[in-house]
N, C-alpha and C positions, 0 to 999 in steps of 0.2 A: 817793748812789752810786745807780747805775742797778740796776733789780730787774726780776725777771719780772713782778712784780705791776703794774708800770707798762704793760705791754703789753695791749691790749684782748683778750677772752676768744676773740672770733671769730677774731682773728689767730692766737692761738696753736691754737685748733681747726683753722683753715686749714692751718697748718704741720704739723701732726700728721697731717692726712690727706694731704698731699702726701708727707709721709716714708713712711706706710703704703703708699701708692700705688706710689711708687717701689721700696719692698721687695718688694712683691707682684710688680710685673713683673719684677725680678732673679730671684725664685724660680721663677716660673711659665714664663717665656721658655725656660729650658733643657729644661723638661719638653715643651712644646709642639713647640720644636724636635726634639726626640729622637721625638717620635710622627711627625711629617711625614717624617723621615728614614728611619723603620721601613717607610715605603711606597715610598721610592725605589729607584733603581737605584744600583748602585756609583758610575757616571759623575755621576749628578745630585748625589749626596752630597758628591762631591768637588770638582765645578766649581760648583754652585749650592746652596751649605748652607743659604742664608736663604730659598729659594724654596720655594713649594709644589710638591709632587709633580706631574709631569705625567699620570700615572695611578698608580693605586692596585696596589702589587705586594704581593699577599698571599703570594707565593712566599717572601718575607723570613721571614714568620712559620712556613712549613711547614719551612724550613730551620733556623730557630732551634729549632723543637720536635724535629725529627730529632735533632739535635746538633751537638757543635763540631768543630772541626778533629782532636781526638783520637778521636773516635766516641763521646762519652759524651751520652746524650740529656740534654734539658733537665729531664725528669721526675725523673731521678736525682738531680740538683742540688736540687730541689724538695723531694725525700724527705729528704735530708740537711740542708736547712734547717729542715724541720718538727720533725725529732728534735732538733737542737740548740737551735730555740726552744722547744720544748714542755719539754723538760727544764731549760732556763735559766730559764723564766718560772714554773714549777711550783715548782721548789727556790728560786729566788730569792724570789718572792713569799711562798712559804710560810713560809720561815725569816724574812723580813723582816717579816711580820705579826707573829709570836711576839716576835720581837726589839724590834719597836716598841712592842709591848703592855707587854711587861716593862720597858722604860725608862720609859715614860708613866706605870706604877704604882708605880715604885720610889720607895721613901722614904728613900734613901740618896743620898750624894754619888757613889757609884759609878755611879749611872743617868745622870747629866748628864755625867760623864767619858766614859763610853761612847757618848754620842750625840756629844760633841764629836771622838771618835776617829772615829765613822762619818763625820762630815761632813770630816774630814780625809781620809779613805779617797776620798771623792766626788771630791775637788778633785785627787787624784793622778793624773797622766796616764797614761791606759791602756797606752802605748807603753812605759813603763818596765817593764811586767810580761812583755813578750812573750819577752825572752831566758830569764827564770827559768822561765817556764812552759815553753817549749820543751824546756829541760835537764830539767825534772821530767816532762815526758810523754815524752821519750825514755829517760829510766831506768825509768820505770813501763810502757813499752811499748804507750803509749796513742797515739802519732801517727797521724794519718789517721782518728782515730775521733770521728764527729760527736757521740757520745754523750758523751765526755769532754771535748770542746769546750763542750756544754752545761753539764755541771758547772761548768767554769771560768767560764763567763758568768754563771751562778748566783752564784757566790762574790765576781765583781765586782759584781754588782748589789744583793748583800743589804744593803750600808750604805744605798743609795738608798732601797729599800724601808722599810729600818728608821727612817731619818729622816722620810721623808714619812708613814708609819703613825704614829710617834710623835706629830707633830703632829696627826695626826687623833685618835688616842685621848686626846690631851690634852683636848680639845675635848668629849669623850664625857659625858652626864649621869652624873655619880658615884651620883645618888640610885638608878638602877637596879642598879648593882652593889651597892650597900650594901643595898638590900633583898633582893636574891638572897643575899647573906651570911647576913642576919637569918634568912631561911628554910632555913639550913643549907647553902646551896651552896658548894663550894669555889671558889677562885681561877680554876682551869680550867674548872669547871662553868659558872661566870658568864661567862666569855669566849666558851666554846663555844655556850651557849644565849642569851645576851643581846646581849653585844658583838658577835661576828662576824655573826650575822645582820642586825643594824641596820648593819653597816657594810660590806656588800657593794659598796656603790657606790664608796667609797674605794680597796677593794681591786682592783676592777674597772680604776678608773683607773690605778693604779700598774701594774697588770698590762699595760695597754694601752701606756704608755710604754715598757715594757721589751721588748715584742713588736716596736714599731716599731725600738729599738734593735738588738736581736740579729738580727732579720730582715735589717737592711742593713749590718751590720759585716762590715768586710773585712779588716782588719788581721791580727787574731789569726788568723783562719781562714786566711789566706794563708801564714801562719808555720808553723801546726801541720798543716795538711790538706796533706800531700805527695802523696799518692796521687790521681791524677785522678778515680777513682771514688768519692772520700770527701768531695769539696768541696761547700761549700753554694754558692747561686746568686749571690751576689756574687762570689765567688772563681772559679766556673765561667764567669763572663762573661768572664774574662780570656783564656780558653781560644780564645774566637772570633778573636784575633789571633795569626797564625802568624809565623813568623820571616821570610817573604819576603813577606808580603802578609795583608791583613785582610778579613774579609766583613763591611763595615761595615753593609749592609743587615741581615744576620741578628744582628748585634750590638745595632743598636738595636732590632730587634724582640724580643729575649730581654730586653733592658732593660725594655721596656713590659710584657712577661709577668711580669717580676720585681717591678715596683713595683705592679702591678694587685691583689694581694692586699690589699696594704697601704692603698691608695686606697679599695677597697671596705670594708675592715675601719675605716677612719677615718670613712667616709660614715655607717655605721650606729651609730658609737659618737662621735661628734663631742662630744656634750653630757657623756658621762663622761670623755672626755679632758681637756675644759676643766676639769672639777672637779678633775681629778688635777693641774692645774697651778695650781689656787689653794690646795691642801691645804698647802703648805708655808707659806701666810701664816697659817694658822689657829692659834690657841692657846688 
């Protein structure tokens, strides 16, 4: 029977390199194309979408910064995104860290069942919660509220943080915790003074993954943020398209301004983010 072991290692490495190169091109080309389009005129974007700009039109960024067709400035959308992202990450990571530690330290069958339940919640498509959350927000009177949206993001992301941090805490040296118990420390004191200070790398990595997700999330924000002045950046970008026309130059410019904070954040925290992607494999 034919097996992969019969293929030379150099061939497998070459095939893997080609696949990674193709995947990189597929992901980078749209970003580079958007960057070029953000400096083009409306005519160039429509007639020559793949060409380099004939000259750099920084006026696109000025119009993007000034506001959309409805008059809301981009800084307003940025403020709403910061509110929703901050609330979602702080609550989601905070509750997920405590839940992950409790599951990792559990000596009962309930801990394993709870971890499986969280894994099931992670696999649940986000879209199935949109209508129930809309009805709930409407009855509570929190529609068009970025703060409430951040709380809902946190509730959605707690299972992810709990599962990831549970895997991290499961590999934590138990000798340090037992030594703290011998000295009279309670479980919470040991967690606060020993476990958490030594686990900031994992906590930061999980937090970075959640920041990227919430900052770029569009679907739930589009459903719940009905008022134009309450919308986050991904939702606000849709307002650059009018009923009878679109300002594509300002639209691409605002898109680049939206993804710039994430690119900067990733540049300075790439190592921590890579560690976060490996946490799930730790035991």
